[in-house]
Every structure is written in structure tokens, then in C-alpha cells.
N, C-alpha and C positions, 0 to 999 in steps of 0.2 A: 636488360633482364627484368622479367615481370615480377612485380611485387607479390610476396606470398599472401594468401588469403587467410583471414581469421574469422572466427565466429562473431557475429554481431553482438554487442553488449546487451541489447534488448531482445533480439531474436536469435537464439543460439542455433536454430536450424538453418540460418542463412549465413553464407560465407562472403566476405567482402575484403577488398584491398584498400578501401577508403577508410580514413581515420579522421576523427575530430581534430580540427586544427589547433584546438586549445588543450584538451586532455589526452589526446592521442588514442582514445578508445575506438575500436573498430565499429563502424556504423554502416548498415545496409542502406539501400536506396530509399526505403520507407522512413528511416530515421534521419536522413540527411537534411539539414536546413542550411541553405546557402545565404550567407550574410557577408557583406564587406568583401566580396570576391573570394571567399573561402567557404568550406563546408564545416558545419559544427553539429554536435549531437543535440544541442538545445539552444534556445534563444539566450538563456542565462550565460552559457559559456561563450557565445558570440559577443555579448556585451562585456563580459570580463576580459576577453581578449582585446576588444576595442579600447577599454580603459587602460589596460597595460600598454598597449601600443601608443596611445596618446601620451601617457606618462613618460614612456621611454623617449619619445620624440622631443617633447618640450621641456621636461624636467623642471617644473616651476620651482622658483626659490621659496624659501620660508617666508620672506616678506610678501611675495605675491599671494601665497596661500592665506596669510593673515588678512590681506586686503580683500580677497574674495570672500572670506568668512564675514568680515565687517560689513561688506556690501549686502550680503545675503541676510544677515540679522537686521540691518537697517531697513531693508525692504519689507521684511516680515513684520517688524514693529509698526511701520507706516500702514501696512495693510490692515493690521488688527485695530489700529487707532481710527482710520478713516472708514473702515467697513466692518463695524461690529456685527456679531451674529444677530440675524433677524429672527424675531419670534414667529413661529409658524401659525398661519391662519387656521383657526379651529375648523373651518369648513374646507370644502374643495379638496385639495391634495391630501389632507390628513385622512380622508375617508379611503384613500387608495393605499396608504402605507401604514394603516393603523395596526397596532398590537397593544396588548394590555389596555384595551379600551372598550367602549360600549356603543352599540348601535340601537336606536329605537325608531321605528317607523312602520306605518301601515299595520299596526296590530302586533308587530314582532319586537322582541327585546333580545338582543344578542350581546353577550359578554365574551371577550377574548383575552386570554392570559398567556403570555409567552414565557417559557422557562429558558433562560440563556444557557444554563449549565447542561441541560439535556437536549436542547434544540427542539423542543416540542411546543406545539400551540394547542391550547385547550379552549374549546368553544362550549359555551353554555347558552341554551336557547329556550325562550318561553314565548308562546304565541297562540295562534288560533287552534281550535280544537280539531283533532282527527285529520290533520293534513300531513301528507307525505313530504318529508324533507330530504333532499339529496345534497350531500356535501362533495364538492369537486375540488381536488387539489392538483394543480398543474395539469389540468385537462383530463384527469382520471377520477372516476367516481370512487370514493373511499368509504362512504357510509350512507345508509338510508335509515331514517327513523320516522316514527309517527308522533306528531306533537300532541300535547295535552294543554288545556287552557290554563290550569293553575300550577302545573308542574314545571320545574326547571330541568330541561334535558341536558345532561352532561355527556357530550360526545366523546368518542375515542380520541385520544390526543393525536394530532398530526405530527409526523416526523418531518421537520423542516430540512430542506436541502440547501447547501451553500448557494448564495445568490438570491434572486427574486423567487418568492413562492406565491403563486396566484391561488387565492381561495375564493370560492363562490358557494353560496347557499341557495338552492332552488327549491320551490314548493310547487305542489300540484293542487289545482282546484278540484272540486268534486267531479267536474266534467273531464278531468284529466289534462287540463291545459297547464303547462309549466309557466312559471313566472319567477323572475329573479328577486330574491329577498334582500340579499346583500352580497357585495364582492369587494375584495381588497387585496393588496399585495403586501407581503411581509418580506423584507430583506434580512437574510440571516448569514452570519459568518462566524466561524469558530477557529481560533488559532490552534486549538488542540486537534481538530479534524484536519486542518491544513498540514500539520506536522505528520499525523498518522497516514495521510494520503501519499506521502513521499516514500518511494521504495528505496531501500538501503542496499547498496552493492559494494561498498567499501567503507572503511573507517579511517579517520585521521588519528595517528598515533606516533609518538616520538620514538618508541622502542621497536624492537623486532618482535612484534606480536601478530599472530595469525589465527584466524578462526577456522577450525576444521569442523564442518557440519555434515550431517548425514540425513538423508530422507528415507523414511520407512513407509512403503506403500502396501503391497499385498504379500510379498515374499519375505521369509526370514532366513533364507538359505545363505549362510555366511555371517549372520548377526552375532552368534555366540563367539565366533572367532574374532570378529571386530571388537566386541566388548572385552574379550580377554586381552587383546593387544593394548587397548586403551587403558585398562586397569593396570597391566604390567608396567606401562610407561607413565603411570600417574597423570593421565590426561583427562580433562573434563570437556565435554562437547555439548553443542546444542543439537538435539535430534528432533527433526520434524516428522511427526507420525500421523498417519490417517486414523480415523476412528475404527476402520476395519482392522488395522494392525493391532490396535489396542484390544479389540474384542477377540481377535484370533490368538494373540500371543501375550496374554496378561502377565505371565511369569517373566517374560523378557522385559516388559515395561517396568515391572517391579524391580528387577535387577538394575535397569538403567537409573531409576530414581535412587536406589540404594548406593550405586556407584558414584553418585554426585553429578550425573548429567542433568541438563535441563531439557524439558520436553515442550515443544511448540507445535502449532497447528499446521496440518498438511491436508485439510479438508477431510470429509468422511470417506468417500470412495474414489478419490483421485479423478474427477471428471475434467473434460475439456471445457474451458470457459470462453474462449475466443475462437475465431475462424482461422487461426494461424495455420493449422494443419491442413485445412481445406483449400484456402486460396491465398495464404500468406498475409492476410490482413489482421489487424488487431481489433476488429469489431466483435462485440459480444455476441455469442451465439443466441439465436432466438430461443432455444430451449433453456438457456441459462438466465432465468428470471432473477430479480432481486430476492424474492422469497426463497427460491431454491438455493441460490448461492449462500445467503445468510444462514440457512438451515444446515448447509455443509459445515460451516465453521462452528455454529452453535451446538450442533449435535456432537461433534468431536469434543468440544469443550465440556459438555455435560457428561459424556462417557468418562472422560478422564477424572473429572471432579467426583463422580459417583463411585468409580471403581478404585481410585488411588488416593482419594481423600485430600486432594490439594488442587490448586489452580494451575492451568496451563500458563506458560509465559505468554505475554501479550504480543506474540509474533506469529506470523504465518508465512508459508511459502507456497506459491502457486504451482499446481501440477503442470508439468511441461513448460514452466516459466511463462504461462499465458496470463498477462495482465494488461490492463488499460486504465485510464483515469476513472471510468465508471466502476470497475471492479475494485480498484483500490479504495474508492469512496465508500462502497458498500462494506468492505472490511473495516475501514476506519470507524464507521458508525457503530460497529460492534466492539471497538476498542483494540483492534489488531493492526499492527504495522507490518508491511511486507518486507521480508529479508530475502534478497536474491543472492547472487554470487558475483564475484568480481570477473572482469574481462579475462578470458582465457583460463578461468579457474574451474570450469566444468571438467571433471575427470573423464567424462564419457564412459564411465564404468558400467552404465546401463546398456550399452551396445553389446549384444551377445553374439552377433553373426560375425565370424572372423573374416568373411569376404567383404564386409562393409568398409567403405572408405573412412568411416568414423571410428572403426574399431581400434582400441588400444589394448595391448597386452598388459599384464600386471607390471612388467618391467618398463614398458613404454609410458605407463601412467606415472611411475616414479620418476623416470627420466624427464618427462614433460615438466613436472613441477620443479625439479632441481635446475633444469635449464632456464625456466622462467625466473627462478630466484636469482640466478647468476646474471641474467640480462636486465631485469626490471625490479627485482626484489619482491618479497611477499608481505612486507609490513602493511598492516591494515587490510589485508585481503581476506576474502571469504571463499573458502574452498568447498566445492560441492562433491559429495560422494553419496553412495547408497548403502543401506543396511542389507538389502537382498540382492541376489544375482541369479539370473536364469542361465548362466553359462554352465557347461558341462565339465569344463576344465579351465585352467588359467584364470583362477578367481582373483579379482582385483585386490582382495585383502592380503594376498600372498606377498605383496611388496609394501604393504602399509607400514609395518614396523621399520623396515629399512628406510623408508621416506622420513618417518618421524625421527629416527635416530640421527640421520644426516642433517635434518633441519635444526635439531637441537645442537648438533655439533657446530652449526653455523651461527648459533646464538639466538635461535628463535624459541619463543614460549607459545604454547597453545592455550587459548582462553575461549570462554563462551561468549555468545552474542551479547548477553546482558552485561558482561564485563566491558565490552566495547561501548555500550550505551552509557556507562558511567564515566566521569572524567578520570583519565589515567595520568599518573605522574610520569 
């Protein structure tokens, strides 16, 4: 009997029968990584499985573990004793990895100052008169200025990327001939950015807690009914809203805030960010530049702050679930962490065509989550629903209250994303 297919955890538009050998999440061919004769969703889960397998096979005794720790510490102390840290030569390599330093040569004086908290590099230049200076960062021209003989030019700060950042300053002679003034590489890393770049799809929790989340794009058809049901059942949710939704329905947003829901970012006008819909790949679309993407999040954040006099929660959800490491990094640089949804926890309530194979009636949506709870449980899961619907009948919210009441009966409590982010007892 053929195995039933499920939506991929990273690509909900793709269905697959393959599952990660470690976490059992459904993974399509693009997400599969073959390691140790099995398929995994990531290298991390492959290594975790290998460690567990080795532990189960050999089950080392306590004495063996202490012996291994003793050998490790002994080798570490010997290494530190016989190979002390070497002082860096002030010349040569230092010029290639300099930050917070000074360069002087051929009539030019360049100071560089790096801010570790903001991840920015500030250049200050003084040199020859009336020469055009071009600053290149990772192969892209970022600024052009004209030098003055007695003035210190403070350039626009460079936003460093994780890893190596190649910086070069070029000058033009009066005849238009370019020559290199200085070049160096700055390595940058941020634990905060690394954390923000990781997309969240579920949470670890000891109790029966589940996050019911809603996306608000352009439609408000059904929003009032959903808010009434949530208020009646004393439930607070995380609502991901676009800037357009905020502009078009400010009264509804004010009610959401008054009812105790938390508002997060869903971009400004719900654009496609990757080529997933076009060719199934996760490559960023050519039209989705860094500047355009960041303006999508920043504009929505500004609209909410200006109109409702408070800050958005530092979370965002990608339209159509389209994310990749580059897009997650851009959002992280603005302070937003991506909140997705758990495997098989997309309600598919956005499908409006009853003839579609993805279509679920209101009753089928309720039955899907109750069946999922019976088989795998919903503790720590994130459920995706929508505030608007383009259906003409059989609206998804018609079964929402019945689903809530049944899950409460089974011992579940509904909490917001920010509650998951804090330690739970």
C-alpha cells in the first residue's frame, strides 16, 4: 500500500511521502539530505541521529566517560602550554583583516571603526584635494565622494554581513585613471543575528499548549466573526498583518489590540519573495532586492507605530511561506524573526475553489486538526489560519469555535507566540 503524501515542512505547495528519519517531518526532494544511508531534513538532524545511534550501540559507562573527559582536558592544557597565542605581526596580514584601525599611505589617511553591536563599519578619510573616491563593499559600489585636503570625510556606515566583508577604496586621477587606495577584509559574526535568522516552526513545551495564529492580507471578510469567537472563548492570538490591512481596516486593528491580541509583521503588500511558485526553487526573485524587501517590513512597522502608537512584535511571517537564508538574514538585520507553522498545521482555509484537491470544508478543517491531535498531539505546534476568506459559502470560521471547545476539552490552552518565546513552567 502506497504511503499517503503530506505537505513538505518547508514547501507547503509540494506533497511528499518521504519523511526525515530523525524528526519524521515530511520533506520534498529539494529538502532531502542523504546522510548515513538515510534521508534527513537538515545536517543537524542527521548528526543528532548519528550521536543517538552511537550512544544506543555502545552505551559507554560512567567510568569511560570520565576517562574521556580527563583525556580531553589534559590535551587542551598541553596545547595551551606548548602553543601559546602568538602576537599578530603589525604588517602583512593585519592590513587584510583590519578593523578599528588606521591606514596612512601615498597622501591618504583612513580610519576605520567597527561597532560590534550594530554590525556597522565607519570609514573616515582625509587625503588629496578634489579626487573622486569610490567605496566598494563585497563587489558592489556603495558610495562615491569627493575628497578635500584638510577635511575628514565621514562616509556612510557600511552594514557588515555575517562572515568576510571585503572593503576597497578606489580613487580617480584627474585623467580618470582609477587606482586602489586601500583594501581590507573584516570578518563579522553576531550571535543575535544567527538566532534571528532561524525560522521557528514549533516550540518545546511540557504542557498542552498550542499557538493559534492568523494572517491578514487584503481581505477582512470573516474577520469580525473570528474576533467575536476568540473574545467569547477568552483566547489571545498572534495576528500577522500586512501594512495594507492596517491602512484599509484600522478599526479592526484597534479592536485586535484592545482584545489583547499581539500584532506581528506580514510585509506591506504580500509580495512573492522567491521563485517557488515559478519553478519550485527557493532562489530569491530578481525583483526582490534587499532594499525592497526591507522596505516591506519597515513600512509596515512604521504604519503600525504611527497609527496605533505601539510597536509591532519582533516577528514576521513570509507571504506564501517563501523564505531562504538570504531573506531570513535581511529580516534579521531589521530585528525580525520568522514564525512559520508546524508540519501539517496549515488549515488550507485560503483555498476557495471547492474543486481543488487542496480544498477543505469548514468541517474538514476541524476534523483535520482533531485527527492530528489524536495521532501526534498539538503541544508546541503553530496553527496557521487566515482572517479573510474569498469563499462565497462554507466559511472556515464556521467550525472555529467547535474546534476550540474540543481542544479545550482535551486539555489544551491557547497562547501567543511571545508566550512560547518565554520560558514556560
